[in-house]
C-alpha positions as CSV (number, residue, x, y, z in Angstrom):
1,X,46.7,-46.9,21.5
2,X,43.8,-44.7,20.3
3,X,41.2,-43.3,22.7
4,X,37.8,-42.0,22.0
5,X,36.9,-38.5,23.1
6,X,33.4,-37.3,23.9
7,X,31.1,-35.5,26.4
8,X,29.3,-36.9,29.4
9,X,26.8,-35.5,31.8
10,X,28.4,-35.6,35.3
11,X,27.0,-34.8,38.7
12,X,29.3,-33.7,41.5
13,X,28.3,-32.2,44.8
14,X,24.7,-31.8,43.7
15,X,25.5,-30.0,40.5
16,X,25.2,-31.4,37.0
17,X,27.3,-30.3,34.0
18,X,28.5,-31.6,30.7
19,X,32.2,-32.3,30.6
20,X,34.7,-33.5,28.0
21,X,36.0,-37.0,28.6
22,X,38.5,-39.5,27.2
23,X,37.1,-43.0,27.2
24,X,39.5,-45.6,28.5
25,X,39.4,-49.3,29.1
26,X,37.3,-50.9,32.0
27,X,40.4,-51.5,34.1
28,X,41.7,-47.9,33.7
29,X,41.6,-45.6,36.7
30,X,38.8,-43.0,36.9
31,X,40.2,-39.5,37.1
32,X,38.6,-36.1,37.5
33,X,40.8,-33.7,35.6
34,X,41.5,-30.0,35.9
35,X,39.1,-29.1,33.1
36,X,36.2,-30.9,34.9
37,X,37.1,-29.1,38.2
38,X,37.1,-25.8,36.4
39,X,33.8,-26.4,34.8
40,X,32.3,-27.2,38.2
41,X,34.1,-24.3,40.0
42,X,35.8,-26.8,42.4
43,X,39.3,-27.3,43.7
44,X,41.1,-29.9,45.8
45,X,41.8,-29.3,49.4
46,X,45.1,-31.1,49.7
47,X,45.1,-31.1,53.5
48,X,41.7,-32.7,54.0
49,X,41.8,-34.6,50.6
50,X,38.3,-33.4,49.6
51,X,36.8,-31.2,46.9
52,X,35.6,-27.7,47.8
53,X,34.2,-24.7,46.0
54,X,36.9,-22.6,44.4
55,X,37.2,-18.9,44.8
56,X,36.4,-17.6,41.3
57,X,37.4,-14.1,40.1
58,X,36.0,-12.3,37.2
59,X,38.8,-10.9,35.0
């Protein structure tokens, strides 16, 4: 099964970014991947089950 890849403008928590996506079928689950979370500077709080701002470090 071949999937198309592209970019989409996405808004999360009041911020808008362009992120890479893989286009699936209408019945496929919608998933926010690690790359998208990194682009937005977010992480998952596993205890509360919500997104939160990540602590970012300049290396």
